[in-house]
DRENDO-1510 file (C-alpha; in Angstrom, 1 decimal, always signed):
<recs>
REC; n; res; u; v; w
REC; 1; UNK; +151.0; +66.0; +144.0 .
REC; 2; UNK; +148.9; +68.9; +145.3 .
REC; 3; UNK; +145.8; +67.6; +143.5 .
REC; 4; UNK; +146.3; +64.1; +145.0 .
REC; 5; UNK; +146.7; +65.7; +148.5 .
REC; 6; UNK; +143.6; +67.8; +148.0 .
REC; 7; UNK; +141.6; +64.8; +146.8 .
REC; 8; UNK; +142.8; +62.8; +149.9 .
REC; 9; UNK; +141.9; +65.7; +152.2 .
REC; 10; UNK; +138.4; +66.0; +150.6 .
REC; 11; UNK; +137.8; +62.3; +150.9 .
REC; 12; UNK; +138.8; +62.2; +154.5 .
REC; 13; UNK; +136.6; +65.2; +155.3 .
REC; 14; UNK; +133.6; +63.7; +153.4 .
REC; 15; UNK; +134.0; +60.3; +155.1 .
REC; 16; UNK; +134.4; +61.8; +158.6 .
REC; 17; UNK; +131.9; +61.1; +161.3 .
REC; 18; UNK; +130.8; +64.7; +161.5 .
REC; 19; UNK; +130.8; +66.9; +164.6 .
REC; 20; UNK; +129.3; +64.3; +166.8 .
REC; 21; UNK; +126.3; +64.6; +169.1 .
REC; 22; UNK; +124.9; +68.0; +170.1 .
REC; 23; UNK; +126.5; +69.3; +173.2 .
REC; 24; UNK; +124.7; +68.8; +176.5 .
REC; 25; UNK; +122.5; +71.7; +177.4 .
REC; 26; UNK; +121.4; +72.6; +173.9 .
REC; 27; UNK; +117.8; +73.2; +173.3 .
REC; 28; UNK; +115.6; +70.6; +171.7 .
REC; 29; UNK; +115.3; +71.0; +167.9 .
REC; 30; UNK; +111.6; +72.0; +168.0 .
REC; 31; UNK; +112.2; +74.6; +170.7 .
REC; 32; UNK; +115.1; +76.0; +168.7 .
REC; 33; UNK; +113.0; +76.2; +165.6 .
REC; 34; UNK; +110.2; +78.0; +167.3 .
REC; 35; UNK; +112.6; +80.4; +168.9 .
REC; 36; UNK; +114.1; +81.1; +165.4 .
REC; 37; UNK; +110.6; +81.7; +164.0 .
REC; 38; UNK; +109.8; +84.1; +166.8 .
REC; 39; UNK; +113.1; +85.9; +166.5 .
REC; 40; UNK; +112.6; +86.5; +162.8 .
REC; 41; UNK; +109.1; +87.8; +163.4 .
REC; 42; UNK; +110.3; +90.1; +166.1 .
REC; 43; UNK; +113.1; +91.4; +163.9 .
REC; 44; UNK; +110.8; +91.9; +160.9 .
REC; 45; UNK; +108.3; +93.8; +163.1 .
REC; 46; UNK; +111.0; +96.1; +164.4 .
REC; 47; UNK; +112.3; +96.7; +160.8 .
REC; 48; UNK; +108.8; +97.4; +159.7 .
REC; 49; UNK; +108.2; +100.0; +162.5 .
REC; 50; UNK; +111.5; +101.7; +161.6 .
REC; 51; UNK; +110.8; +101.8; +157.9 .
REC; 52; UNK; +107.3; +103.2; +158.3 .
REC; 53; UNK; +108.4; +105.8; +160.8 .
REC; 54; UNK; +106.4; +104.4; +163.7 .
REC; 55; UNK; +108.0; +105.6; +166.9 .
REC; 56; UNK; +109.4; +102.8; +169.0 .
REC; 57; UNK; +108.6; +104.5; +172.2 .
REC; 58; UNK; +110.7; +104.4; +175.3 .
REC; 59; UNK; +112.9; +101.5; +176.2 .
REC; 60; UNK; +113.6; +98.6; +173.9 .
REC; 61; UNK; +110.4; +96.9; +172.8 .
REC; 62; UNK; +112.4; +94.3; +170.9 .
REC; 63; UNK; +114.4; +93.3; +174.0 .
REC; 64; UNK; +111.1; +92.9; +175.9 .
REC; 65; UNK; +109.7; +90.8; +173.0 .
REC; 66; UNK; +112.7; +88.6; +173.0 .
REC; 67; UNK; +112.5; +88.2; +176.8 .
REC; 68; UNK; +108.8; +87.1; +176.4 .
REC; 69; UNK; +109.7; +84.7; +173.6 .
REC; 70; UNK; +112.4; +83.0; +175.7 .
REC; 71; UNK; +110.1; +82.9; +178.8 .
REC; 72; UNK; +107.3; +81.3; +176.7 .
REC; 73; UNK; +109.6; +78.5; +175.8 .
REC; 74; UNK; +111.2; +78.2; +179.3 .
REC; 75; UNK; +114.7; +79.3; +178.3 .
REC; 76; UNK; +116.9; +82.3; +178.0 .
REC; 77; UNK; +119.2; +84.0; +175.5 .
REC; 78; UNK; +122.3; +82.2; +176.7 .
REC; 79; UNK; +120.8; +78.8; +175.9 .
REC; 80; UNK; +119.6; +80.1; +172.6 .
REC; 81; UNK; +123.0; +81.4; +171.7 .
REC; 82; UNK; +124.7; +78.2; +172.8 .
REC; 83; UNK; +122.3; +76.1; +170.7 .
REC; 84; UNK; +122.8; +78.4; +167.7 .
REC; 85; UNK; +126.6; +78.0; +168.1 .
REC; 86; UNK; +126.2; +74.2; +168.2 .
REC; 87; UNK; +124.1; +74.2; +165.0 .
REC; 88; UNK; +126.6; +76.6; +163.4 .
REC; 89; UNK; +129.1; +73.8; +163.7 .
REC; 90; UNK; +126.6; +71.6; +161.8 .
REC; 91; UNK; +125.7; +73.6; +158.7 .
REC; 92; UNK; +123.6; +70.8; +157.1 .
REC; 93; UNK; +121.5; +70.5; +160.2 .
REC; 94; UNK; +121.2; +74.3; +160.6 .
REC; 95; UNK; +120.1; +74.6; +157.0 .
REC; 96; UNK; +117.4; +71.9; +157.6 .
REC; 97; UNK; +116.1; +73.8; +160.6 .
REC; 98; UNK; +116.0; +77.1; +158.7 .
REC; 99; UNK; +114.0; +75.4; +155.9 .
REC; 100; UNK; +111.5; +74.4; +158.6 .
REC; 101; UNK; +111.6; +78.0; +159.9 .
REC; 102; UNK; +110.9; +79.4; +156.5 .
REC; 103; UNK; +108.0; +77.0; +155.9 .
REC; 104; UNK; +106.5; +77.9; +159.3 .
REC; 105; UNK; +106.8; +81.7; +158.6 .
REC; 106; UNK; +105.2; +81.3; +155.2 .
REC; 107; UNK; +102.4; +79.1; +156.7 .
REC; 108; UNK; +101.6; +81.8; +159.3 .
REC; 109; UNK; +101.6; +84.5; +156.6 .
REC; 110; UNK; +99.2; +82.5; +154.4 .
REC; 111; UNK; +97.0; +81.8; +157.5 .
REC; 112; UNK; +96.9; +85.5; +158.4 .
REC; 113; UNK; +95.9; +86.5; +154.8 .
REC; 114; UNK; +92.8; +84.3; +154.9 .
</recs>
């Protein structure tokens, strides 16, 4: 009986309509992707500086870098977090965006090495 119930639950979940449209106010997909690329590069730069012993100086340079990133895309951290939360409810869509993020980071790395 439990197996039948589990199969029915699985089928109902698989046939469901998904989480529906993105909530109003979420960032466009391309903007979100570019913010994720920038965020990963900022984090990597900060980790590199820490691992090589380069002093970070006064203040929080990562916070300033994130503020600049948001400003360059006409948004703020609240909109970014809300969009990330909306995508977190859509794991397949989030995975697809992250695949594009990885592709873009690798493209930039290859371009920088040339």
